[in-house]
C-alpha positions as CSV (number, residue, x, y, z in Angstrom):
1,M,-24.1,-12.8,4.0
2,R,-24.1,-9.5,5.8
3,K,-23.2,-6.2,4.2
4,T,-22.6,-2.7,5.6
5,F,-22.4,0.0,3.0
6,G,-20.3,3.1,3.7
7,F,-17.9,4.9,1.3
8,I,-17.4,2.7,-1.8
9,A,-14.7,3.0,-4.4
10,L,-15.7,1.4,-7.7
11,A,-13.0,-0.5,-9.6
12,G,-14.5,0.5,-12.9
13,L,-14.0,4.1,-12.1
14,A,-10.2,3.6,-11.9
15,A,-10.2,2.0,-15.3
16,F,-12.2,4.9,-16.7
17,A,-9.7,7.4,-15.1
18,A,-6.7,5.6,-16.5
19,A,-8.2,5.7,-20.0
20,R,-9.5,9.3,-20.1
21,L,-8.6,11.5,-17.2
22,V,-4.9,11.3,-16.6
23,P,-3.2,14.5,-18.0
24,A,0.0,14.3,-20.0
25,G,2.3,15.1,-17.0
26,L,0.9,12.4,-14.8
27,A,0.8,9.9,-17.6
28,D,4.4,10.7,-18.3
29,F,5.3,10.0,-14.7
30,S,3.5,6.7,-14.8
31,K,5.3,5.8,-18.1
32,A,8.7,6.8,-16.7
33,L,8.2,4.5,-13.7
34,Q,6.9,1.6,-15.8
35,E,9.8,1.9,-18.3
36,A,12.6,2.4,-15.8
37,P,14.7,-0.7,-15.1
38,T,15.8,0.7,-11.8
39,L,14.9,3.5,-9.4
40,K,16.7,4.9,-6.3
41,A,15.3,7.6,-4.1
42,S,16.3,9.1,-0.8
43,Y,13.7,11.5,0.6
44,S,11.9,13.1,3.5
45,A,8.2,13.0,4.5
46,Q,6.5,15.1,7.1
47,T,2.9,15.4,8.2
48,I,2.3,19.1,8.8
49,G,2.7,19.6,12.5
50,G,4.7,16.4,12.9
51,L,8.3,15.2,12.8
52,T,10.3,14.8,9.6
53,E,11.0,11.1,8.7
54,R,13.6,9.7,6.2
55,Y,13.0,7.0,3.6
56,T,15.2,5.2,1.1
57,V,14.0,3.2,-1.8
58,E,15.8,1.1,-4.3
59,L,13.8,-0.9,-6.9
60,K,14.8,-3.1,-9.8
61,K,12.6,-4.9,-12.3
62,P,11.2,-7.4,-12.3
63,N,11.0,-8.1,-8.6
64,L,13.9,-6.7,-6.6
65,L,13.4,-4.2,-3.8
66,H,15.2,-2.6,-0.8
67,V,13.2,-0.1,1.2
68,E,14.1,1.4,4.6
69,T,11.5,3.4,6.7
70,P,11.9,4.8,10.2
71,T,10.7,1.5,11.7
72,Q,11.3,-1.3,9.1
73,I,13.5,-2.6,6.4
74,F,12.2,-4.6,3.4
75,V,14.4,-6.6,1.1
76,A,13.2,-8.7,-1.9
77,D,15.9,-10.7,-3.5
78,G,13.9,-12.3,-6.3
79,Q,12.8,-15.3,-4.3
80,N,12.1,-14.1,-0.7
81,L,10.7,-10.9,0.7
82,T,12.2,-10.2,4.1
83,T,10.7,-7.8,6.6
84,Y,12.9,-6.5,9.5
85,D,11.4,-4.7,12.5
86,K,14.0,-2.3,13.8
87,E,12.6,-1.9,17.3
88,A,11.8,-5.6,17.9
89,K,15.0,-6.8,16.1
90,T,13.0,-9.5,14.4
91,F,12.5,-10.5,10.8
92,F,10.4,-12.9,8.8
93,K,10.5,-14.2,5.2
94,Q,7.7,-14.8,2.7
95,P,7.7,-15.5,-1.1
96,A,8.5,-12.5,-3.1
97,T,5.3,-12.5,-5.1
98,A,4.0,-9.5,-7.1
99,A,1.3,-9.0,-4.5
100,A,3.7,-9.1,-1.6
101,I,6.1,-6.6,-3.2
102,G,3.2,-4.4,-4.2
103,S,1.9,-4.3,-0.6
104,I,5.2,-2.7,0.6
105,L,4.6,0.3,-1.7
106,D,1.0,0.7,-0.8
107,P,1.2,3.0,2.3
108,E,2.0,6.7,2.3
109,P,4.7,7.9,1.6
110,L,6.0,4.9,-0.2
111,N,3.0,4.9,-2.5
112,L,4.6,7.7,-4.6
113,W,6.7,4.9,-6.3
114,A,4.0,2.2,-6.5
115,G,3.7,2.7,-10.3
116,F,7.2,1.2,-10.7
117,F,5.8,-2.3,-10.3
118,N,2.0,-1.6,-10.6
119,P,1.0,0.2,-13.8
120,K,-2.4,1.0,-12.4
121,A,-1.2,2.7,-9.3
122,L,-1.6,6.2,-10.8
123,S,-5.3,5.9,-11.6
124,P,-7.2,8.9,-10.1
125,I,-10.8,9.6,-10.8
126,S,-10.1,13.3,-11.7
127,T,-7.1,15.4,-12.3
128,K,-6.2,19.1,-12.7
129,A,-3.0,20.5,-14.4
130,L,-1.8,23.4,-12.2
131,G,1.0,24.6,-14.4
132,S,4.6,25.3,-13.5
133,K,5.4,25.9,-9.8
134,S,8.5,27.1,-8.1
135,R,9.3,24.7,-5.2
136,G,12.6,24.9,-3.3
137,G,14.4,26.6,-6.1
138,Q,13.1,24.2,-8.8
139,N,10.5,24.9,-11.5
140,L,8.2,21.8,-11.4
141,D,5.1,20.9,-13.3
142,A,2.2,20.4,-10.8
143,V,-0.7,18.0,-11.2
144,E,-3.5,17.5,-8.7
145,A,-5.1,14.1,-8.6
146,T,-8.2,13.0,-6.7
147,Y,-8.4,9.3,-6.0
148,D,-12.0,8.8,-4.8
149,K,-15.4,10.6,-5.2
150,E,-15.5,11.7,-1.6
151,A,-12.1,13.5,-2.1
152,T,-10.7,11.8,1.0
153,R,-7.3,11.4,-0.8
154,I,-5.9,14.2,-3.0
155,V,-2.3,14.0,-4.2
156,T,-0.5,16.9,-5.8
157,Y,2.5,15.7,-7.8
158,F,5.4,18.1,-8.6
159,L,7.2,16.7,-11.6
160,D,10.6,17.5,-13.0
161,P,10.2,18.6,-16.6
162,S,13.5,16.9,-17.6
163,D,12.5,13.3,-16.7
164,K,8.8,13.6,-15.8
165,V,9.5,12.1,-12.3
166,A,8.0,13.4,-9.1
167,R,10.5,15.4,-7.0
168,Q,7.9,16.5,-4.5
169,A,4.3,15.7,-3.5
170,T,1.6,16.7,-1.1
171,V,-0.9,14.2,0.1
172,D,-4.2,15.5,1.6
173,L,-6.1,13.0,3.5
174,K,-9.6,13.6,5.0
175,K,-11.1,11.5,7.8
176,S,-13.9,12.2,10.2
177,G,-14.0,15.8,9.1
178,T,-10.3,16.4,9.7
179,K,-7.7,17.0,7.0
180,T,-4.0,16.1,7.3
181,T,-1.3,16.9,4.8
182,L,1.8,14.9,4.2
183,V,4.6,16.7,2.4
184,I,7.1,14.6,0.5
185,N,10.5,16.0,-0.7
186,A,12.3,13.7,-3.0
187,K,15.0,15.7,-4.6
188,D,17.5,12.7,-4.7
189,V,15.9,10.5,-7.3
190,Q,17.8,8.4,-9.9
191,I,16.2,6.6,-12.8
192,G,18.0,3.8,-14.7
193,G,21.2,3.7,-12.7
194,K,23.2,0.7,-11.8
195,S,22.6,-1.2,-8.6
196,A,25.3,-2.6,-6.4
197,D,25.7,-6.4,-6.5
198,D,24.5,-6.9,-2.9
199,A,21.8,-4.2,-2.9
200,F,19.0,-6.7,-2.7
201,A,20.6,-9.2,-0.3
202,F,19.2,-9.3,3.3
203,K,21.9,-9.4,6.0
204,A,20.4,-10.1,9.4
205,P,21.7,-7.5,11.9
206,D,23.6,-8.7,14.9
207,G,21.2,-9.6,17.7
208,S,18.2,-10.1,15.5
209,R,16.1,-13.3,15.3
210,E,13.7,-14.9,12.8
211,M,10.1,-14.9,14.0
212,T,8.3,-18.2,14.8
213,L,5.2,-19.4,13.0
214,D,2.9,-18.3,15.8
215,E,4.4,-14.8,15.8
216,M,4.2,-14.5,12.1
217,S,0.6,-15.5,12.0
218,S,-0.4,-12.9,14.6
219,S,1.6,-9.9,13.5
220,R,1.8,-9.6,9.7
221,W,-0.4,-9.2,6.7
222,L,-0.1,-12.0,4.2
223,T,-0.7,-11.5,0.5
224,D,-1.1,-15.1,-0.6
225,I,-4.4,-16.8,0.1
226,D,-3.0,-20.3,0.1
227,E,-0.4,-19.3,2.7
228,A,-3.2,-17.8,4.7
229,K,-5.3,-20.9,4.5
230,A,-2.3,-23.1,5.6
231,L,-1.6,-20.9,8.6
232,A,-5.3,-20.9,9.5
233,T,-5.3,-24.7,9.4
234,K,-2.2,-24.9,11.7
235,T,-3.4,-22.3,14.2
236,G,-7.2,-22.8,14.2
237,K,-7.8,-19.2,13.5
238,R,-10.1,-17.6,10.9
239,I,-8.9,-15.4,8.1
240,F,-9.6,-11.7,7.8
241,V,-9.3,-10.4,4.3
242,D,-8.9,-6.7,3.3
243,Y,-9.7,-6.3,-0.4
244,M,-8.2,-3.0,-1.4
245,A,-6.5,-0.9,-4.2
246,T,-3.7,1.6,-4.0
247,W,-6.0,4.3,-5.6
248,C,-8.9,3.8,-3.1
249,G,-9.3,6.6,-0.6
250,P,-11.8,4.8,1.7
251,C,-9.3,1.8,1.8
252,K,-6.7,4.1,3.3
253,M,-9.3,5.5,5.7
254,L,-10.1,2.0,6.9
255,D,-6.4,1.2,7.3
256,A,-5.7,4.4,9.3
257,D,-8.8,4.4,11.4
258,V,-9.0,0.7,12.2
259,L,-6.4,-1.7,10.8
260,Q,-3.4,0.2,12.3
261,T,-4.9,0.6,15.7
262,E,-3.9,-1.4,18.8
263,K,-7.5,-2.5,19.3
264,F,-7.6,-4.3,16.0
265,K,-4.1,-5.6,16.4
266,D,-5.0,-7.1,19.8
267,I,-8.1,-8.9,18.3
268,A,-6.1,-10.1,15.3
269,K,-3.3,-11.5,17.5
270,K,-5.7,-13.7,19.3
271,K,-8.3,-14.6,16.6
272,L,-7.2,-13.9,13.0
273,I,-4.9,-14.6,10.2
274,L,-4.5,-11.3,8.3
275,L,-4.7,-11.3,4.5
276,R,-4.5,-8.2,2.2
277,I,-5.5,-8.6,-1.5
278,D,-4.7,-5.8,-3.9
279,V,-7.4,-6.3,-6.5
280,D,-5.3,-4.8,-9.3
281,L,-2.5,-7.3,-8.6
282,Q,-4.6,-10.4,-7.8
283,K,-7.4,-10.2,-10.2
284,D,-8.0,-14.0,-10.0
285,V,-8.6,-13.9,-6.3
286,A,-10.9,-10.8,-6.6
287,A,-12.8,-12.6,-9.4
288,Q,-13.1,-15.8,-7.4
289,Y,-14.7,-14.0,-4.5
290,K,-16.8,-11.7,-6.7
291,I,-15.2,-8.4,-5.5
292,E,-16.9,-5.5,-7.2
293,A,-16.1,-2.5,-4.9
294,M,-13.4,-1.5,-2.5
295,P,-12.9,-1.7,0.3
296,T,-14.4,-5.1,0.9
297,Q,-13.7,-7.1,4.1
298,M,-14.3,-10.8,4.6
299,V,-14.0,-13.4,7.2
300,L,-13.1,-16.8,5.8
301,D,-12.6,-20.3,7.4
302,A,-9.4,-22.3,6.9
303,K,-10.7,-23.7,3.7
304,G,-11.3,-20.3,2.2
305,S,-15.1,-20.4,2.5
306,V,-16.8,-17.1,3.2
307,I,-18.2,-16.8,6.7
308,A,-19.2,-13.1,6.5
309,S,-18.6,-10.1,4.2
310,T,-19.1,-6.4,4.2
311,V,-18.6,-3.7,1.5
312,G,-17.4,-0.2,2.0
313,Y,-16.2,1.7,5.0
314,G,-18.8,3.3,7.4
315,G,-16.5,4.1,10.3
316,P,-15.0,2.0,13.2
317,D,-18.3,1.2,14.9
318,A,-19.8,-0.3,11.7
319,F,-16.6,-2.2,11.1
320,Y,-16.6,-3.8,14.6
321,A,-20.3,-4.5,14.4
322,F,-19.4,-6.7,11.4
323,L,-16.2,-8.2,12.7
324,L,-16.8,-9.1,16.3
325,P,-19.8,-11.6,15.8
326,N,-17.7,-13.5,13.3
327,L,-14.5,-14.1,15.1
328,G,-15.3,-17.7,16.0
């Protein structure tokens, strides 16, 4: 089994952080998300120097979700999770498992609300209380949270003292020596309100179509290993597994530098079934494959046997040196 060691985020570090390093303000935000029966938010996100984008989120425990981004709509109705691509006008359905729902809230800037379903989402390795800050006419309590030891992801939360919920946030991401800053402005947030009866029902827009099995297997990330093995058997492809965690900075670097690129997508379309395992949500799978650090990447056969594995993220060249010889 081949391994390439780059940046490594240790799972134990997150548990330590959750137990000892989360200050009162951030712990209160995490608690508010965990205890809220519902959450609604309409907000903007802008990478400094880029365009402003709008997001809407409506969540209801235990497993209901309606999220709209500039490019996609996600609806979980308690049984199915439907993903709609606005540009392609296509949609696909998958079981609304905890892992599948959690994966929707993993990317920035949706990650701000990940703690609603995942109590470990707010698990930094270090934090700093910055005191009260005036932001857009509001006095908010600021907390800076660092999510990995290389400080590749630092989030500053600006919390409303009245309900302990974030109204703004800045996300500083470092990769290849370059820092980008995402600014989130979430003034319109409601905790514990009533949801409309049809809030979590997917209605296929006019002119849209459901994707075929082949299209689904080549263009989406699965979160269920049995579903991945079934598709691999039907298509003759191997399975690529991304073991990650929402608090893992190097995981997000791997995703941005490699997994979201057209180069990787072209390879995956021809050769791979894509599977993403959040180790906090799928501890049984992580234990089965002896995952001890994130990110870990594996190539499996259709039976789930490991063909190759690598731990950490050492950049795109190291990633492809691992992947390309194991495509089959």
